[in-house]
BASEKOL-831286 format. One record per residue (C-alpha): chain; residue in three letters; x, y, z; residue number from 1. Coordinates in steps of 0.02 Angstrom, whole numbers, plus 50000, padded with zeros to 5 digits. Example, Ala and Ser with C-alpha at 12.3 -4.5 7.8 and 13.67 -1.06 7.14 Angstrom:
BASEKOL-831286
+-------+------+-------+-------+-------+-----+
| kette | rest |    px |    py |    pz |  nr |
+-------+------+-------+-------+-------+-----+
|     A |  ALA | 50615 | 49775 | 50390 |   1 |
|     A |  SER | 50684 | 49947 | 50357 |   2 |
+-------+------+-------+-------+-------+-----+
This chain:
BASEKOL-831286
+-------+------+-------+-------+-------+-----+
| kette | rest |    px |    py |    pz |  nr |
+-------+------+-------+-------+-------+-----+
|     A |  MET | 50430 | 49328 | 50594 |   1 |
|     A |  GLY | 50274 | 49254 | 50556 |   2 |
|     A |  LEU | 50226 | 49295 | 50352 |   3 |
|     A |  VAL | 50039 | 49318 | 50316 |   4 |
|     A |  ARG | 50004 | 49307 | 50127 |   5 |
|     A |  LEU | 49931 | 49439 | 50052 |   6 |
|     A |  TYR | 49815 | 49440 | 49858 |   7 |
|     A |  PHE | 49785 | 49606 | 49781 |   8 |
|     A |  LYS | 49602 | 49655 | 49768 |   9 |
|     A |  GLY | 49585 | 49797 | 49665 |  10 |
|     A |  VAL | 49605 | 49974 | 49642 |  11 |
|     A |  SER | 49522 | 50157 | 49674 |  12 |
|     A |  GLU | 49530 | 50331 | 49715 |  13 |
|     A |  LEU | 49493 | 50408 | 49873 |  14 |
|     A |  ALA | 49349 | 50532 | 49879 |  15 |
|     A |  SER | 49362 | 50697 | 49929 |  16 |
|     A |  THR | 49541 | 50672 | 49894 |  17 |
|     A |  GLU | 49649 | 50743 | 49759 |  18 |
|     A |  ASN | 49777 | 50624 | 49678 |  19 |
|     A |  VAL | 49777 | 50498 | 49781 |  20 |
|     A |  GLY | 49721 | 50322 | 49769 |  21 |
|     A |  LEU | 49718 | 50166 | 49886 |  22 |
|     A |  LEU | 49779 | 49973 | 49859 |  23 |
|     A |  THR | 49679 | 49850 | 49943 |  24 |
|     A |  LEU | 49747 | 49682 | 49994 |  25 |
|     A |  VAL | 49670 | 49539 | 50092 |  26 |
|     A |  ASP | 49740 | 49383 | 50160 |  27 |
|     A |  GLU | 49707 | 49203 | 50108 |  28 |
|     A |  LYS | 49560 | 49181 | 50211 |  29 |
|     A |  ARG | 49480 | 49345 | 50150 |  30 |
|     A |  GLU | 49433 | 49392 | 50316 |  31 |
|     A |  ARG | 49584 | 49562 | 50342 |  32 |
|     A |  GLN | 49621 | 49686 | 50225 |  33 |
|     A |  LEU | 49774 | 49816 | 50202 |  34 |
|     A |  SER | 49735 | 49980 | 50138 |  35 |
|     A |  VAL | 49888 | 50038 | 50038 |  36 |
|     A |  ILE | 49895 | 50228 | 49978 |  37 |
|     A |  CYS | 49925 | 50271 | 49855 |  38 |
|     A |  ASP | 49962 | 50430 | 49689 |  39 |
|     A |  SER | 49872 | 50449 | 49554 |  40 |
|     A |  ALA | 50037 | 50374 | 49451 |  41 |
|     A |  THR | 50009 | 50226 | 49540 |  42 |
|     A |  VAL | 49794 | 50212 | 49501 |  43 |
|     A |  TYR | 49823 | 50237 | 49317 |  44 |
|     A |  GLN | 49973 | 50094 | 49321 |  45 |
|     A |  PHE | 49839 | 49987 | 49380 |  46 |
|     A |  GLY | 49692 | 50057 | 49277 |  47 |
|     A |  LEU | 49823 | 50003 | 49125 |  48 |
|     A |  ARG | 49836 | 49833 | 49190 |  49 |
|     A |  THR | 49658 | 49793 | 49201 |  50 |
|     A |  GLY | 49605 | 49871 | 49063 |  51 |
|     A |  LYS | 49671 | 49716 | 48964 |  52 |
|     A |  ALA | 49744 | 49824 | 48838 |  53 |
|     A |  GLU | 49855 | 49737 | 48705 |  54 |
|     A |  VAL | 49993 | 49867 | 48738 |  55 |
|     A |  VAL | 50043 | 49811 | 48903 |  56 |
|     A |  PRO | 50145 | 49682 | 48879 |  57 |
|     A |  ARG | 50256 | 49806 | 48781 |  58 |
|     A |  LEU | 50269 | 49930 | 48922 |  59 |
|     A |  ALA | 50444 | 49972 | 49033 |  60 |
|     A |  PRO | 50377 | 49873 | 49196 |  61 |
|     A |  GLU | 50349 | 49720 | 49102 |  62 |
|     A |  VAL | 50476 | 49745 | 48977 |  63 |
|     A |  LEU | 50609 | 49754 | 49131 |  64 |
|     A |  TRP | 50532 | 49605 | 49222 |  65 |
|     A |  GLN | 50532 | 49490 | 49059 |  66 |
|     A |  VAL | 50730 | 49525 | 49072 |  67 |
|     A |  ILE | 50760 | 49491 | 49220 |  68 |
|     A |  ALA | 50679 | 49353 | 49241 |  69 |
|     A |  ARG | 50759 | 49275 | 49076 |  70 |
|     A |  ASN | 50909 | 49318 | 49156 |  71 |
|     A |  VAL | 50905 | 49278 | 49343 |  72 |
|     A |  ASP | 50864 | 49106 | 49426 |  73 |
|     A |  LEU | 50805 | 49199 | 49606 |  74 |
|     A |  ARG | 50649 | 49200 | 49658 |  75 |
|     A |  PHE | 50598 | 49352 | 49726 |  76 |
|     A |  GLN | 50426 | 49439 | 49830 |  77 |
|     A |  VAL | 50369 | 49575 | 49906 |  78 |
|     A |  VAL | 50363 | 49592 | 50110 |  79 |
|     A |  ILE | 50276 | 49736 | 50217 |  80 |
|     A |  ASN | 50354 | 49767 | 50368 |  81 |
|     A |  ASP | 50314 | 49894 | 50462 |  82 |
|     A |  LEU | 50231 | 50051 | 50445 |  83 |
|     A |  VAL | 50335 | 50224 | 50503 |  84 |
|     A |  ASP | 50234 | 50373 | 50484 |  85 |
|     A |  GLY | 50092 | 50336 | 50401 |  86 |
|     A |  GLU | 50226 | 50226 | 50257 |  87 |
|     A |  TYR | 50232 | 50055 | 50215 |  88 |
|     A |  LYS | 50410 | 49996 | 50246 |  89 |
|     A |  THR | 50394 | 49880 | 50103 |  90 |
|     A |  LEU | 50521 | 49776 | 50055 |  91 |
|     A |  LEU | 50577 | 49670 | 49862 |  92 |
|     A |  TYR | 50650 | 49536 | 49925 |  93 |
|     A |  MET | 50754 | 49410 | 49848 |  94 |
|     A |  PRO | 50760 | 49222 | 49972 |  95 |
|     A |  ASP | 50876 | 49156 | 49881 |  96 |
|     A |  ILE | 51029 | 49241 | 49932 |  97 |
|     A |  LEU | 50942 | 49339 | 50076 |  98 |
|     A |  GLN | 50943 | 49528 | 50004 |  99 |
|     A |  ALA | 50821 | 49666 | 50000 | 100 |
|     A |  ILE | 50790 | 49798 | 49927 | 101 |
|     A |  PRO | 50665 | 49943 | 49997 | 102 |
|     A |  VAL | 50505 | 49998 | 49881 | 103 |
|     A |  ARG | 50371 | 50094 | 49898 | 104 |
|     A |  ALA | 50196 | 49986 | 49962 | 105 |
|     A |  SER | 50124 | 50035 | 49780 | 106 |
|     A |  ASP | 50266 | 50021 | 49711 | 107 |
|     A |  GLY | 50322 | 49838 | 49777 | 108 |
|     A |  VAL | 50121 | 49789 | 49753 | 109 |
|     A |  LEU | 50111 | 49852 | 49588 | 110 |
|     A |  ILE | 50311 | 49740 | 49538 | 111 |
|     A |  ALA | 50214 | 49587 | 49621 | 112 |
|     A |  GLU | 50071 | 49630 | 49502 | 113 |
|     A |  ILE | 50147 | 49628 | 49353 | 114 |
|     A |  ALA | 50289 | 49454 | 49374 | 115 |
|     A |  GLY | 50164 | 49363 | 49462 | 116 |
|     A |  LEU | 50259 | 49412 | 49630 | 117 |
|     A |  PRO | 50183 | 49339 | 49807 | 118 |
|     A |  ILE | 50126 | 49473 | 49931 | 119 |
|     A |  TYR | 50143 | 49460 | 50105 | 120 |
|     A |  ILE | 50143 | 49549 | 50248 | 121 |
|     A |  GLU | 50225 | 49498 | 50467 | 122 |
|     A |  GLU | 50073 | 49459 | 50543 | 123 |
|     A |  ARG | 50090 | 49574 | 50667 | 124 |
|     A |  LEU | 50067 | 49737 | 50583 | 125 |
|     A |  LEU | 49927 | 49627 | 50487 | 126 |
|     A |  ARG | 49829 | 49613 | 50665 | 127 |
|     A |  ARG | 49896 | 49783 | 50717 | 128 |
|     A |  GLN | 49838 | 49858 | 50552 | 129 |
|     A |  GLY | 49702 | 49772 | 50426 | 130 |
|     A |  MET | 49510 | 49799 | 50444 | 131 |
|     A |  PRO | 49389 | 49664 | 50445 | 132 |
|     A |  HIS | 49333 | 49616 | 50255 | 133 |
|     A |  LYS | 49202 | 49574 | 50182 | 134 |
|     A |  ASP | 49194 | 49527 | 49990 | 135 |
|     A |  ASP | 49010 | 49623 | 49956 | 136 |
|     A |  GLN | 49061 | 49809 | 50048 | 137 |
|     A |  VAL | 49066 | 49945 | 49966 | 138 |
|     A |  SER | 49155 | 50068 | 50068 | 139 |
|     A |  VAL | 49359 | 50060 | 50145 | 140 |
|     A |  SER | 49428 | 50104 | 50316 | 141 |
|     A |  VAL | 49590 | 50161 | 50326 | 142 |
|     A |  PRO | 49680 | 50183 | 50481 | 143 |
|     A |  VAL | 49762 | 50366 | 50527 | 144 |
|     A |  ASN | 49905 | 50310 | 50553 | 145 |
|     A |  VAL | 49952 | 50259 | 50350 | 146 |
|     A |  LEU | 49886 | 50444 | 50272 | 147 |
|     A |  THR | 50062 | 50563 | 50280 | 148 |
|     A |  THR | 50090 | 50717 | 50372 | 149 |
|     A |  GLU | 50025 | 50794 | 50223 | 150 |
|     A |  MET | 49852 | 50712 | 50169 | 151 |
|     A |  LEU | 49851 | 50732 | 50384 | 152 |
|     A |  GLN | 49872 | 50893 | 50375 | 153 |
|     A |  LYS | 49759 | 50943 | 50250 | 154 |
|     A |  ALA | 49608 | 50822 | 50326 | 155 |
|     A |  LEU | 49615 | 50937 | 50467 | 156 |
|     A |  ASP | 49591 | 51072 | 50384 | 157 |
|     A |  ARG | 49432 | 50994 | 50306 | 158 |
|     A |  ALA | 49405 | 50952 | 50486 | 159 |
|     A |  VAL | 49403 | 51122 | 50556 | 160 |
|     A |  GLU | 49347 | 51192 | 50422 | 161 |
|     A |  LYS | 49207 | 51068 | 50400 | 162 |
|     A |  GLU | 49197 | 51100 | 50591 | 163 |
|     A |  ASP | 49198 | 50931 | 50658 | 164 |
|     A |  TYR | 49288 | 50954 | 50805 | 165 |
|     A |  GLU | 49288 | 50781 | 50842 | 166 |
|     A |  LYS | 49401 | 50713 | 50700 | 167 |
|     A |  ALA | 49513 | 50848 | 50711 | 168 |
|     A |  SER | 49552 | 50821 | 50886 | 169 |
|     A |  GLN | 49592 | 50660 | 50818 | 170 |
|     A |  ILE | 49714 | 50693 | 50692 | 171 |
|     A |  ARG | 49781 | 50843 | 50765 | 172 |
|     A |  ASP | 49827 | 50700 | 50914 | 173 |
|     A |  GLU | 49900 | 50593 | 50769 | 174 |
|     A |  LEU | 50036 | 50756 | 50725 | 175 |
|     A |  LEU | 50047 | 50789 | 50886 | 176 |
|     A |  ARG | 50111 | 50613 | 50891 | 177 |
|     A |  ARG | 50259 | 50592 | 50732 | 178 |
|     A |  LYS | 50298 | 50769 | 50787 | 179 |
|     A |  LYS | 50338 | 50714 | 50966 | 180 |
|     A |  LYS | 50424 | 50528 | 50894 | 181 |
|     A |  GLY | 50535 | 50657 | 50784 | 182 |
|     A |  PRO | 50585 | 50643 | 50604 | 183 |
|     A |  SER | 50608 | 50428 | 50550 | 184 |
|     A |  THR | 50785 | 50361 | 50507 | 185 |
+-------+------+-------+-------+-------+-----+
């Protein structure tokens, strides 16, 4: 399993989508980027931390991390290792004891930012899901397979409403692929 180190680049809200944001991660060479869908609460949490507010060190996640760091002599890292039905499978991994705790990808990125932890992704997954990165780009492409089924259904409804049948067909194909696969275990 080859791992590639990722770095948090930024967070933004998705245009024309309610309560959905996008976290952007880039590889060390700044050649590829990964987009992670998140909810508006996560966008807000990142906003608090980028605003340099004095209260941030006293927020619960920062305080809890200080307690962990002071009382546990372990290394931690965040590892993104799969994509299932629009959700990146992510682990808070402790390499010293070979244990991992599943975590939402967006929460894993937030934890990594709070605690200064490295973020890794399996190389094959980055090759499959990553997009070319340019430092000055304004818009971001998001592969359809990183959207949740609910988000896809809403996008399908919008595409049909706008009579964008090509886009509707692509979205329908992804929904059918997921339905055919059945519920993930």
